[in-house]
Phi, psi and omega in degrees: 000137182271355180297127184301324183283329174294317178298321178298317180295320181293338182282351184298323180301317179296320179297314181297321180291320181300323182261016174071026186262019173246353180278127185300317182293324178295315179297319181296317180294319181292322178296319179297323178293319180289311181269065189292339178266001171068028180263007175066015171221148179228149181264172177299320180297321179292321178294316178301317180299317179298314181300313180301315181294320180294323179286313180298328180278355178084004179286321176247151178287158185298333184290353178271356182252080177227121187298318179299321179291320179297320179297318178294320179296316179297314182294319180294320181295316185278321190263339180244309182281331185261209186258011173087004177271190185266009186237151170263122181264170186302319183286352178261000188297317180297319178298321178299312180300316179301316181292323178299315179294315185296310184288333174290325174296317178294323179294323176301314180294313181300315180296324178292320178290324184283074183292339178280352178054038179246015177063032172205154182238148177250174184303321181293317178297320181297312181298314180297319180294318179296323179297319179293335177275000181091007178258089186275115183240143172290169180300321179293315179297319179298319180293322178297317179292319181297324179295336175290334178274310186276076186296330181266004177056039178273357178087002179217151180231135178271170182299319181297324178290322177298319179297319179297321179297315180293322178302320180291324179291318183286321179234089185303335180274357182289154176235077185300339179288351175255352184281127186298330181283344180263314184263113179218168171067215190292340187273352190296315182296313180300317182296315181294318180297322182299325184262338186228007178087168185294328183297334183295339182244021182305320185263007181259131180233132176226126180252131177288148180282154175213166183300325179301320178299317180292321178298316180295317181291324178300315179298319180296317181289325176301317179294319184297315185288345177269350181254104186300323181294313179295320181295318179295321180296320180291320177298317180297326177292321179289311181269066189293338179265002172066028181262007175067014171221148180229149182264172177300319181296322179293321177294318178301317180298318179296317180299316181297316186277318187261329185224074181305330179299332183262014181275076181222109192298316178299321178293320178300315181297318179294318180297316179298313183294321179293321181296314182286330178292320178282343179271230182261012170068022172268193185264011185233150171265124182266168184303319182290345179262004188295317179299316178298320178299313180300316178297314180295320181298314178294312184301312183288328174295318179295318182292322176297316182296314179301314180300316182292334181293330186244345180293135178282027178068029175237013177061032176207156184244136168275176179298318180297321177293324177298318178298322178297323177299315180299318179296317181297327180279355180083013180282130180256097181228152178283170179299321179293319178297319179298319179296319179294318178298316181299318181296326178294326181279318182280075188301323184268002177067024183279352178088006178221154177242129177277165184300318180298322177294321178295320177300313181297320179296311182298324181294335182267001183247221195292326188300307181297326178298320179291330182276333188306317184298330184246355175270320182281000000 
């Protein structure tokens, strides 16, 4: 096949062979290193740790350490190649390695196409990127191909959508709109209905989030952290094997089962990283860090939701969008005060605020003050 992406997929065997990942003894040794506690399952945090160590040690090249690619590899391994749980098991290990190499190759291409470095591509970036790959398309042809990626016709495509597009090119019989690792969150019902009709989602219910939901959950969590018995019961549910430490996958499982409102993977990742960074900086959340974890989990989910309500879907805020955020948070400030606040966040005076800058701003204002009383 002359398709560049099919050729890329076919090259994976050579890559795996080059790094010794087809040798049974090597794979066995690497699995023991990954599954260091010997329970025959590994979490996303453990996989991330292995990748970082392999790259830092010079065994693997730096291009294999990309978090968006690792997340796609983990999701495909657990949700499509595996049995659908939150863990990678021993018999899924080879598929995991293959997926890590594959999605990192796609991330390299996506990052190269994404000249705006905003983790999304537009039609012009797509056409230019395809041309550099040797796929020369007219403007009309490029738009036709791009529309296959941009299913909602918003003019931009995310990495997960790009992956679905490549999956279809490499395997024409694939149906990525049904694959659990591709379709998640708010889009799942719409996607299934588009391809299979309204009856396909008769038993599926999805409720959009609102500020009232966050207010109610905040009150619920405030009560919980003040009740030692309830707090201990929730920790025991999270730390089901009783080793007094929990992984990212275990925290993810708790959010999905106990707090669906907080089931947002980017927010979960930030909450997890902040908790371990503020703790003893290992890869686990310990019992003494549990209150902080709950606070961070709630806080980052709320901040992501607020940002998404006013963001024009480009992961950055203009001044007008920033003012909407203040209103949504219940802040009563004058136009001049809002302008001054915006200028403090917009350090380079470019007229926009990135998500990380918004997080830092929000962290220095009302939310942490409101959390302090019940997190500490």
